[in-house]
NUSE-580769 format. One record per residue: x, y, z of N, C-alpha, C, O in turn; residue in three letters; residue number from 1. Coordinates in nm, 2 decimals, always signed. Layout:
<nodes>
X, Y, Z, X, Y, Z, X, Y, Z, X, Y, Z, ala, NUM
...
</nodes>
This chain:
<nodes>
+27.37, +8.29, -12.57, +27.25, +8.33, -12.46, +27.32, +8.42, -12.42, +27.44, +8.41, -12.42, met, 1
+27.23, +8.58, -12.37, +27.30, +8.63, -12.38, +27.32, +8.71, -12.22, +27.26, +8.66, -12.13, thr, 2
+27.39, +8.79, -12.20, +27.43, +8.81, -12.05, +27.28, +8.81, -11.95, +27.28, +8.77, -11.83, pro, 3
+27.18, +8.87, -12.01, +27.06, +8.88, -11.89, +26.94, +8.79, -11.89, +26.83, +8.82, -11.86, glu, 4
+27.00, +8.63, -11.96, +26.96, +8.49, -11.97, +26.99, +8.40, -11.90, +26.92, +8.32, -11.84, glu, 5
+27.14, +8.43, -11.92, +27.25, +8.35, -11.79, +27.23, +8.45, -11.68, +27.16, +8.39, -11.59, val, 6
+27.25, +8.52, -11.65, +27.19, +8.58, -11.49, +27.06, +8.53, -11.45, +27.02, +8.51, -11.34, ile, 7
+27.01, +8.52, -11.52, +26.86, +8.49, -11.51, +26.85, +8.30, -11.44, +26.79, +8.22, -11.37, ala, 8
+26.98, +8.30, -11.55, +26.99, +8.07, -11.48, +27.03, +8.09, -11.39, +26.96, +8.04, -11.29, arg, 9
+27.12, +8.15, -11.36, +27.24, +8.17, -11.24, +27.10, +8.19, -11.10, +27.04, +8.11, -11.03, leu, 10
+27.10, +8.30, -11.11, +26.97, +8.34, -11.05, +26.80, +8.22, -10.95, +26.72, +8.20, -10.86, asp, 11
+26.86, +8.17, -11.09, +26.72, +7.99, -11.04, +26.74, +7.95, -10.91, +26.87, +7.93, -10.90, ala, 12
+26.69, +7.93, -10.80, +26.67, +7.81, -10.72, +26.70, +7.67, -10.73, +26.79, +7.61, -10.79, pro, 13
+26.67, +7.66, -10.70, +26.75, +7.48, -10.68, +26.59, +7.42, -10.76, +26.47, +7.42, -10.74, leu, 14
+26.71, +7.33, -10.89, +26.56, +7.24, -10.91, +26.53, +7.18, -10.83, +26.57, +7.17, -10.71, ser, 15
+26.37, +7.06, -10.91, +26.35, +7.01, -10.87, +26.42, +6.85, -10.81, +26.42, +6.76, -10.72, leu, 16
+26.49, +6.89, -10.92, +26.53, +6.69, -10.81, +26.67, +6.79, -10.76, +26.73, +6.74, -10.66, arg, 17
+26.71, +6.91, -10.80, +26.84, +6.92, -10.63, +26.75, +6.89, -10.47, +26.78, +6.84, -10.36, arg, 18
+26.62, +6.95, -10.54, +26.53, +6.98, -10.40, +26.47, +6.80, -10.40, +26.45, +6.78, -10.28, arg, 19
+26.45, +6.68, -10.46, +26.47, +6.57, -10.43, +26.51, +6.54, -10.39, +26.47, +6.49, -10.28, val, 20
+26.69, +6.54, -10.43, +26.75, +6.45, -10.35, +26.77, +6.53, -10.25, +26.69, +6.46, -10.18, gly, 21
+26.81, +6.65, -10.15, +26.83, +6.71, -10.05, +26.79, +6.70, -9.96, +26.84, +6.68, -9.86, tyr, 22
+26.56, +6.74, -10.01, +26.47, +6.62, -9.87, +26.53, +6.46, -9.84, +26.50, +6.41, -9.73, val, 23
+26.60, +6.38, -9.93, +26.59, +6.27, -9.93, +26.75, +6.22, -9.82, +26.78, +6.12, -9.75, gly, 24
+26.81, +6.36, -9.84, +26.97, +6.35, -9.80, +26.89, +6.37, -9.69, +26.89, +6.27, -9.61, leu, 25
+26.82, +6.47, -9.64, +26.74, +6.49, -9.47, +26.68, +6.38, -9.44, +26.67, +6.37, -9.32, ala, 26
+26.63, +6.29, -9.49, +26.57, +6.15, -9.46, +26.62, +6.05, -9.39, +26.58, +5.99, -9.29, leu, 27
+26.76, +6.04, -9.51, +26.84, +5.93, -9.47, +26.91, +5.99, -9.34, +26.88, +5.93, -9.24, ala, 28
+26.99, +6.11, -9.32, +27.01, +6.11, -9.23, +26.95, +6.12, -9.17, +27.02, +6.07, -9.08, gly, 29
+26.77, +6.17, -9.05, +26.73, +6.18, -8.98, +26.74, +5.97, -8.93, +26.77, +5.90, -8.83, leu, 30
+26.69, +5.96, -9.04, +26.68, +5.81, -9.00, +26.75, +5.67, -8.96, +26.70, +5.58, -8.90, thr, 31
+26.94, +5.70, -9.02, +27.02, +5.70, -8.94, +27.03, +5.72, -8.82, +27.07, +5.63, -8.75, gly, 32
+26.96, +5.86, -8.78, +26.99, +5.88, -8.64, +26.92, +5.85, -8.55, +26.97, +5.84, -8.43, ser, 33
+26.77, +5.81, -8.58, +26.67, +5.75, -8.53, +26.69, +5.59, -8.52, +26.63, +5.53, -8.42, gly, 34
+26.77, +5.52, -8.60, +26.80, +5.39, -8.55, +26.88, +5.41, -8.48, +26.86, +5.40, -8.36, leu, 35
+26.99, +5.45, -8.52, +27.07, +5.45, -8.39, +27.01, +5.47, -8.21, +27.01, +5.41, -8.11, ile, 36
+26.98, +5.56, -8.26, +26.95, +5.58, -8.15, +26.83, +5.52, -8.07, +26.80, +5.55, -7.96, val, 37
+26.76, +5.41, -8.17, +26.68, +5.31, -8.06, +26.74, +5.17, -8.06, +26.68, +5.09, -8.00, leu, 38
+26.87, +5.13, -8.14, +26.94, +5.09, -8.09, +27.03, +5.09, -7.94, +27.06, +5.00, -7.85, leu, 39
+27.04, +5.23, -7.95, +27.14, +5.35, -7.81, +27.03, +5.28, -7.73, +27.05, +5.16, -7.70, trp, 40
+26.94, +5.32, -7.69, +26.82, +5.34, -7.55, +26.75, +5.16, -7.58, +26.64, +5.16, -7.52, ala, 41
+26.78, +5.03, -7.64, +26.74, +4.92, -7.64, +26.89, +4.86, -7.56, +26.89, +4.84, -7.44, thr, 42
+27.03, +4.84, -7.64, +27.09, +4.83, -7.53, +27.19, +4.89, -7.38, +27.29, +4.96, -7.39, glu, 43
+27.14, +4.86, -7.29, +27.13, +4.85, -7.18, +27.31, +4.91, -7.07, +27.35, +5.00, -7.01, pro, 44
+27.36, +4.74, -7.13, +27.49, +4.75, -7.06, +27.64, +4.79, -7.23, +27.74, +4.72, -7.27, gly, 45
+27.59, +4.91, -7.27, +27.66, +4.90, -7.34, +27.79, +5.02, -7.33, +27.78, +5.13, -7.29, leu, 46
+27.99, +4.91, -7.39, +28.01, +5.06, -7.30, +28.06, +5.17, -7.34, +28.02, +5.19, -7.46, pro, 47
+28.11, +5.23, -7.31, +28.13, +5.37, -7.26, +28.21, +5.44, -7.40, +28.25, +5.55, -7.41, pro, 48
+28.22, +5.32, -7.51, +28.30, +5.38, -7.63, +28.24, +5.34, -7.71, +28.32, +5.27, -7.78, arg, 49
+28.12, +5.33, -7.76, +28.02, +5.30, -7.74, +27.92, +5.37, -7.81, +27.86, +5.39, -7.91, thr, 50
+27.92, +5.43, -7.65, +27.82, +5.50, -7.67, +27.80, +5.67, -7.70, +27.71, +5.75, -7.74, lys, 51
+28.00, +5.67, -7.65, +28.05, +5.81, -7.75, +28.03, +5.79, -7.91, +28.00, +5.89, -7.97, val, 52
+28.05, +5.61, -8.01, +28.05, +5.61, -8.09, +27.91, +5.67, -8.16, +27.90, +5.75, -8.25, ala, 53
+27.83, +5.61, -8.10, +27.67, +5.63, -8.07, +27.65, +5.74, -8.08, +27.58, +5.74, -8.18, phe, 54
+27.66, +5.88, -8.04, +27.62, +5.98, -7.97, +27.70, +6.10, -8.13, +27.65, +6.20, -8.19, ala, 55
+27.84, +6.01, -8.17, +27.90, +6.12, -8.27, +27.78, +6.11, -8.43, +27.72, +6.20, -8.49, val, 56
+27.80, +5.96, -8.44, +27.73, +5.91, -8.57, +27.61, +5.98, -8.59, +27.57, +6.02, -8.70, leu, 57
+27.51, +5.99, -8.42, +27.33, +6.04, -8.44, +27.46, +6.20, -8.47, +27.51, +6.17, -8.58, val, 58
+27.50, +6.29, -8.44, +27.54, +6.39, -8.46, +27.60, +6.40, -8.58, +27.58, +6.50, -8.66, ala, 59
+27.66, +6.32, -8.61, +27.65, +6.30, -8.80, +27.56, +6.33, -8.85, +27.58, +6.44, -8.91, ile, 60
+27.47, +6.29, -8.87, +27.29, +6.21, -8.89, +27.24, +6.34, -8.93, +27.24, +6.40, -9.04, gly, 61
+27.21, +6.38, -8.77, +27.13, +6.51, -8.76, +27.18, +6.59, -8.87, +27.11, +6.60, -8.97, leu, 62
+27.29, +6.63, -8.85, +27.35, +6.77, -8.90, +27.37, +6.76, -9.10, +27.39, +6.85, -9.17, ala, 63
+27.37, +6.61, -9.13, +27.35, +6.62, -9.29, +27.18, +6.59, -9.25, +27.10, +6.65, -9.33, trp, 64
+27.14, +6.55, -9.18, +26.92, +6.67, -9.17, +26.90, +6.77, -9.20, +26.80, +6.80, -9.27, ala, 65
+27.00, +6.88, -9.15, +26.94, +6.99, -9.09, +27.08, +7.05, -9.23, +27.06, +7.16, -9.27, ala, 66
+27.13, +7.01, -9.25, +27.21, +7.06, -9.42, +27.07, +7.03, -9.49, +26.97, +7.11, -9.50, phe, 67
+27.08, +6.95, -9.52, +26.87, +6.88, -9.57, +26.82, +6.97, -9.63, +26.83, +7.02, -9.75, gly, 68
+26.72, +7.01, -9.47, +26.67, +7.12, -9.47, +26.69, +7.24, -9.49, +26.59, +7.30, -9.53, gly, 69
+26.79, +7.31, -9.48, +26.85, +7.40, -9.52, +26.86, +7.43, -9.67, +26.82, +7.54, -9.71, trp, 70
+26.90, +7.33, -9.74, +26.89, +7.32, -9.83, +26.77, +7.37, -9.88, +26.75, +7.49, -9.87, ala, 71
+26.69, +7.29, -9.93, +26.49, +7.29, -10.01, +26.40, +7.45, -9.94, +26.31, +7.51, -10.00, val, 72
+26.46, +7.50, -9.78, +26.41, +7.60, -9.78, +26.44, +7.71, -9.84, +26.35, +7.80, -9.86, thr, 73
+26.56, +7.74, -9.89, +26.62, +7.80, -9.91, +26.58, +7.87, -10.10, +26.62, +7.83, -10.21, arg, 74
+26.50, +7.99, -10.08, +26.42, +8.10, -10.18, +26.57, +8.19, -10.26, +26.56, +8.24, -10.38, arg, 75
+26.69, +8.18, -10.18, +26.78, +8.22, -10.31, +26.89, +8.13, -10.38, +26.96, +8.04, -10.34, ala, 76
+26.87, +8.22, -10.55, +27.03, +8.11, -10.53, +27.12, +8.14, -10.47, +27.19, +8.24, -10.43, pro, 77
+27.11, +7.94, -10.48, +27.22, +7.93, -10.35, +27.43, +7.95, -10.45, +27.53, +7.92, -10.40, leu, 78
+27.41, +8.00, -10.60, +27.56, +7.96, -10.58, +27.66, +7.90, -10.56, +27.77, +7.96, -10.53, phe, 79
+27.62, +7.70, -10.59, +27.72, +7.62, -10.48, +27.72, +7.65, -10.39, +27.80, +7.60, -10.32, ala, 80
+27.62, +7.77, -10.30, +27.68, +7.75, -10.15, +27.64, +7.62, -10.08, +27.70, +7.56, -9.99, arg, 81
+27.56, +7.58, -10.14, +27.49, +7.42, -10.08, +27.66, +7.32, -10.11, +27.73, +7.28, -10.01, asp, 82
+27.68, +7.31, -10.21, +27.76, +7.23, -10.22, +27.89, +7.25, -10.11, +27.93, +7.16, -10.05, arg, 83
+27.97, +7.41, -10.09, +28.08, +7.42, -10.03, +27.99, +7.40, -9.86, +28.06, +7.40, -9.75, val, 84
+27.90, +7.39, -9.85, +27.84, +7.42, -9.68, +27.83, +7.25, -9.69, +27.87, +7.21, -9.58, val, 85
+27.80, +7.17, -9.77, +27.84, +7.00, -9.77, +27.95, +6.95, -9.72, +27.96, +6.86, -9.64, ala, 86
+28.05, +7.03, -9.81, +28.18, +6.96, -9.81, +28.24, +6.94, -9.66, +28.26, +6.83, -9.61, gly, 87
+28.27, +7.11, -9.58, +28.29, +7.13, -9.48, +28.18, +7.04, -9.37, +28.18, +7.09, -9.26, trp, 88
+28.09, +6.94, -9.39, +28.04, +6.90, -9.31, +28.14, +6.71, -9.31, +28.19, +6.63, -9.23, leu, 89
+28.12, +6.72, -9.45, +28.19, +6.61, -9.44, +28.35, +6.61, -9.42, +28.42, +6.51, -9.42, gly, 90
+28.39, +6.75, -9.38, +28.53, +6.71, -9.39, +28.52, +6.74, -9.24, +28.61, +6.71, -9.16, leu, 91
+28.39, +6.79, -9.20, +28.42, +6.73, -9.00, +28.40, +6.56, -8.95, +28.44, +6.47, -8.88, ala, 92
+28.30, +6.59, -9.08, +28.30, +6.34, -9.06, +28.39, +6.31, -9.02, +28.43, +6.24, -8.93, ala, 93
+28.43, +6.38, -9.11, +28.62, +6.30, -9.11, +28.65, +6.33, -9.05, +28.70, +6.23, -8.99, trp, 94
+28.69, +6.48, -8.97, +28.73, +6.47, -8.83, +28.66, +6.37, -8.78, +28.69, +6.26, -8.83, leu, 95
+28.59, +6.37, -8.70, +28.53, +6.36, -8.59, +28.58, +6.16, -8.63, +28.66, +6.10, -8.56, leu, 96
+28.52, +6.11, -8.70, +28.59, +5.99, -8.73, +28.73, +5.98, -8.76, +28.77, +5.87, -8.71, phe, 97
+28.78, +6.01, -8.79, +28.91, +5.98, -8.74, +28.93, +6.03, -8.65, +29.00, +5.94, -8.61, thr, 98
+28.94, +6.14, -8.52, +28.97, +6.11, -8.39, +28.97, +6.02, -8.26, +29.04, +6.01, -8.16, thr, 99
+28.81, +5.96, -8.33, +28.78, +5.83, -8.24, +28.83, +5.78, -8.34, +28.84, +5.88, -8.41, gly, 100
+28.89, +5.68, -8.42, +28.96, +5.57, -8.45, +29.12, +5.62, -8.41, +29.19, +5.52, -8.42, ala, 101
+29.19, +5.72, -8.38, +29.32, +5.77, -8.35, +29.25, +5.74, -8.17, +29.30, +5.64, -8.12, val, 102
+29.20, +5.78, -8.10, +29.16, +5.68, -7.98, +29.13, +5.58, -7.94, +29.13, +5.58, -7.82, val, 103
+29.10, +5.48, -7.99, +29.02, +5.37, -8.03, +29.15, +5.26, -8.04, +29.17, +5.15, -7.99, ile, 104
+29.20, +5.31, -8.08, +29.32, +5.24, -8.13, +29.45, +5.26, -8.02, +29.52, +5.17, -7.97, thr, 105
+29.45, +5.35, -8.00, +29.55, +5.47, -7.87, +29.50, +5.35, -7.73, +29.55, +5.30, -7.64, thr, 106
+29.39, +5.36, -7.77, +29.35, +5.22, -7.59, +29.40, +5.11, -7.60, +29.45, +5.04, -7.51, leu, 107
+29.38, +5.09, -7.75, +29.45, +4.91, -7.77, +29.61, +4.87, -7.84, +29.63, +4.78, -7.91, arg, 108
+29.69, +4.98, -7.80, +29.82, +5.02, -7.82, +29.86, +4.99, -7.99, +29.97, +5.01, -8.03, his, 109
+29.78, +4.95, -8.04, +29.80, +4.86, -8.18, +29.79, +5.00, -8.25, +29.77, +5.11, -8.20, arg, 110
+29.79, +4.95, -8.42, +29.80, +5.05, -8.52, +29.67, +4.94, -8.68, +29.63, +5.02, -8.76, val, 111
+29.66, +4.91, -8.68, +29.58, +4.90, -8.80, +29.59, +4.92, -8.95, +29.51, +4.99, -9.01, glu, 112
+29.71, +4.86, -9.01, +29.70, +4.88, -9.14, +29.59, +4.96, -9.19, +29.59, +5.08, -9.19, pro, 113
+29.49, +4.86, -9.25, +29.37, +4.91, -9.34, +29.23, +5.00, -9.25, +29.11, +5.02, -9.27, thr, 114
+29.32, +5.04, -9.17, +29.24, +5.13, -9.12, +29.31, +5.31, -9.13, +29.25, +5.40, -9.18, leu, 115
+29.41, +5.30, -9.08, +29.51, +5.37, -9.13, +29.49, +5.44, -9.27, +29.48, +5.56, -9.29, leu, 116
+29.50, +5.34, -9.35, +29.44, +5.39, -9.53, +29.26, +5.39, -9.50, +29.20, +5.43, -9.60, leu, 117
+29.20, +5.35, -9.41, +29.06, +5.47, -9.51, +29.05, +5.55, -9.39, +28.93, +5.54, -9.35, ala, 118
+29.15, +5.65, -9.31, +29.13, +5.76, -9.28, +29.23, +5.80, -9.36, +29.23, +5.92, -9.40, val, 119
+29.33, +5.74, -9.40, +29.39, +5.89, -9.54, +29.33, +5.86, -9.66, +29.36, +5.93, -9.75, val, 120
+29.23, +5.74, -9.68, +29.14, +5.75, -9.85, +29.08, +5.86, -9.78, +29.13, +5.98, -9.78, val, 121
+28.96, +5.82, -9.69, +28.84, +5.96, -9.67, +28.90, +6.10, -9.64, +28.85, +6.20, -9.71, leu, 122
+28.97, +6.11, -9.57, +29.04, +6.28, -9.54, +29.02, +6.28, -9.66, +28.90, +6.30, -9.70, gly, 123
+29.21, +6.26, -9.77, +29.09, +6.30, -9.92, +29.06, +6.30, -10.02, +29.11, +6.35, -10.13, gly, 124
+28.93, +6.22, -9.98, +28.85, +6.26, -10.06, +28.74, +6.31, -9.99, +28.63, +6.27, -10.02, val, 125
+28.75, +6.41, -9.87, +28.75, +6.49, -9.86, +28.77, +6.62, -9.85, +28.71, +6.73, -9.86, ala, 126
+28.85, +6.61, -9.84, +28.93, +6.79, -9.85, +28.93, +6.79, -10.10, +28.88, +6.86, -10.19, val, 127
+29.00, +6.69, -10.11, +28.96, +6.70, -10.29, +28.81, +6.76, -10.26, +28.77, +6.88, -10.27, val, 128
+28.74, +6.68, -10.23, +28.56, +6.73, -10.30, +28.53, +6.88, -10.15, +28.42, +6.90, -10.11, his, 129
+28.60, +6.92, -10.11, +28.58, +7.02, -10.03, +28.66, +7.15, -10.15, +28.60, +7.25, -10.17, leu, 130
+28.77, +7.13, -10.21, +28.87, +7.22, -10.23, +28.80, +7.23, -10.39, +28.84, +7.32, -10.47, arg, 131
+28.70, +7.13, -10.44, +28.67, +7.15, -10.59, +28.58, +7.19, -10.62, +28.56, +7.23, -10.74, thr, 132
+28.48, +7.20, -10.49, +28.33, +7.29, -10.43, +28.31, +7.41, -10.44, +28.24, +7.49, -10.50, val, 133
+28.49, +7.42, -10.31, +28.50, +7.57, -10.34, +28.56, +7.68, -10.48, +28.56, +7.80, -10.49, arg, 134
+28.62, +7.55, -10.56, +28.68, +7.64, -10.63, +28.57, +7.73, -10.72, +28.58, +7.84, -10.76, arg, 135
+28.44, +7.62, -10.72, +28.34, +7.55, -10.88, +28.29, +7.76, -10.86, +28.30, +7.85, -10.94, ser, 136
+28.23, +7.74, -10.66, +28.10, +7.82, -10.63, +28.20, +7.96, -10.66, +28.14, +8.03, -10.74, arg, 137
+28.32, +8.02, -10.64, +28.45, +8.09, -10.62, +28.40, +8.15, -10.81, +28.37, +8.26, -10.84, ala, 138
+28.42, +8.01, -10.93, +28.40, +8.05, -11.01, +28.27, +8.10, -11.13, +28.26, +8.17, -11.23, ala, 139
+28.15, +7.98, -10.99, +28.02, +8.01, -11.06, +28.01, +8.22, -11.06, +28.01, +8.28, -11.17, leu, 140
+27.99, +8.30, -10.92, +28.05, +8.46, -10.85, +28.10, +8.49, -10.92, +28.03, +8.56, -10.99, leu, 141
+28.28, +8.46, -11.02, +28.32, +8.58, -11.10, +28.26, +8.58, -11.20, +28.25, +8.68, -11.27, arg, 142
+28.19, +8.48, -11.24, +28.06, +8.48, -11.37, +27.99, +8.51, -11.36, +27.91, +8.48, -11.45, arg, 143
+27.95, +8.58, -11.26, +27.76, +8.61, -11.23, +27.82, +8.76, -11.22, +27.73, +8.84, -11.23, lys, 144
+27.96, +8.83, -11.21, +28.02, +8.96, -11.18, +28.02, +8.97, -11.22, +27.92, +9.04, -11.25, glu, 145
+28.10, +8.93, -11.36, +28.13, +8.96, -11.57, +27.97, +8.99, -11.62, +27.95, +9.02, -11.74, glu, 146
+27.86, +8.97, -11.49, +27.80, +8.94, -11.62, +27.68, +9.01, -11.66, +27.61, +9.04, -11.75, leu, 147
+27.74, +9.03, -11.43, +27.59, +9.19, -11.44, +27.71, +9.35, -11.47, +27.69, +9.47, -11.47, thr, 148
+27.79, +9.30, -11.48, +27.88, +9.42, -11.53, +27.85, +9.42, -11.67, +27.78, +9.52, -11.68, arg, 149
+27.86, +9.39, -11.73, +27.83, +9.36, -11.90, +27.68, +9.49, -11.96, +27.64, +9.48, -12.07, gln, 150
</nodes>
């Protein structure tokens, strides 16, 4: 392939498969948030910590829905920017989950080993994923720079 052909492929917007995936992600986020709001609205006597947990879950679902909408509407090439944003969203969701888990376990005055294991594993996955996609984006941008100089 010539450098022009490679740059043309790099400059292409999202493929149909990715667009459909992001539409599915947006719909899943909206559906999950809607179901949680519906459950929340039909259960009047929920304890405060459950209300907070529901609010956090609704916020996470809406964030993923907004991200899916953002990614689908981009006409310019993303150069893996969508993956980096998704990595940051995943890390933020993990931080919210971890904060909630720490608060709940502190209130109960006992540490749950399985919860601790889940927090550590999910955090590791989130950090490794973010690191991987940031490196991938940097490599794509370096390659584009190399090809445009030729």
